[in-house]
Structure formats: C-alpha cells, structure tokens
N, C-alpha and C positions, 0 to 999 in steps of 0.2 A: 767205639761208638759206630754203629752202622748208619749208613746214609740211605735215604729213600731214593728210589729212581726219580729222575726229573719229572716224569709224567704221572707219578702217583699222587694221590690226594691225601693230605694230612688229616688227622682226626678233627682239627679245628675247621679246616675247609669243608670236611664232610658235614659237621654240625651246621655250619653256615649254609651249605647247599640244601640242607633239609628245610631251612627257612626260606629258600629261594623258590622261584616258580619254575616249573618245567615248561617246555615249549608250548604245549597245549594250553596250559593256564595263562601263559604270557600272551598268547594270541587272543584268548578270550578277553583278558583284562584290557589289552591295548586295541582291541577290535581290529586285529590284523589277520590276514589269511596266512596259512602256514607257508605258502609259496612266497609271499612277501617277506616273511621272516627269514626263510632260506636265502633269498636274494640279499637282504640286509646283512646277514651274517657273512655272506660271500664278499660283500662290498666293504665290510668293516664298520658298518653302522652299529652292529651289536657284536659283543664278544662274550659268548656264553662260557661258563665253566662246565667241565665234565664231572659228573659224579662217579662213584666207584663202578657203577654199572654202565658207564659211558653215556648216560642220558644228559642232555644239555640242561643246565640250570642257570637261571638269571636272577641276580640279586637286585636289591632295591635301586642301586645306582644305574644298573642296566635298564630297569623298568622306567626310571625317570628319563633316561636317555632316549629310549624308544618312544615314550609318550611325546617328548619334545620333537623327535624326528617326525612323528606322525603329524603333529601340528604344523611344523615347518613345511612339510610336503603338501599338506592340505591348504595352508594359508598362502604360501609363496610359490607353490607349484614347482618346488625344487626337484631336480632329477636325483635319483638314488645315488649316483656317483658323487654328487656334491654334498650329500648329507654328512659324511664323516668329517670333512673339512669344516663345514659350518658348525657342527656340534663341538668339535675340538676348539674352534675359535671362541664360541660362546662359553665353554668351560674355562678357557684361559682368561676371558674377560671377567668372569665371576671371581676367579682367583685373584686377579689384579685389584678388583674392587675390594675384596676382603683385605688385601695387603694395605690398600690406601686407608681403609677404616682403622686398621691396627696402627698404622703410622700416625694418623690423626689423633688417636687416643694417646699415643706416646708423646706427641708434641704438646698436647693439652696439659699433660701432667707434668 
C-alpha cells in the first residue's frame, strides 16, 4: 500500500475544499481586506487548507472563527496578537459547556 506524501491532499479533503471558500470569497463574506486576512493567517487567527493547486481554502469552521474574530476585534478592540488565544479559550469554553450538558443528561437518567 502506497502512502501519500504528508503535504498532499486526499480526495476527501479535495471534495471538502470544493465546498470551502477561497481567500477572495472569504474576504467578501467576512468583510475583511485581503491584507487583514494575510495578517490573521500569519498570527494564527485563521488556518487555511491548501487545495491541489495551492490555493487557500477556508471551511465552515474557519468562517465561523473569522466572523467571531471580527466581532471580537470590533466590539472589544482586541489586538490581532490576542485573537488566537481568545478564540481558543472561547472554543474550550464551548466544549466544556457541551460536556457539562452531556453529564447532566447522564445524571438525570
């Protein structure tokens, strides 16, 4: 059985990337300039996938993350460098809330 190179894209990932947005579409949907997107990728706010042609693709999770980052920066005037940490903490909080709800259901039964 042959193995794919680590940086290659699987057929499943390629299909998923076709459903994802490219950088231009993402900027339009999130109302971001391309320069801001480049900065956010460099800072770790966004983590694009690369398609076979090397173009950046952003799935629905990244779209939600970038919209949240935009709101945080607008509402709280957060610096770009703080966004990855705040977003990760909010994600962790959501996961903990889900676990609590699950545990509560288990205890009730």
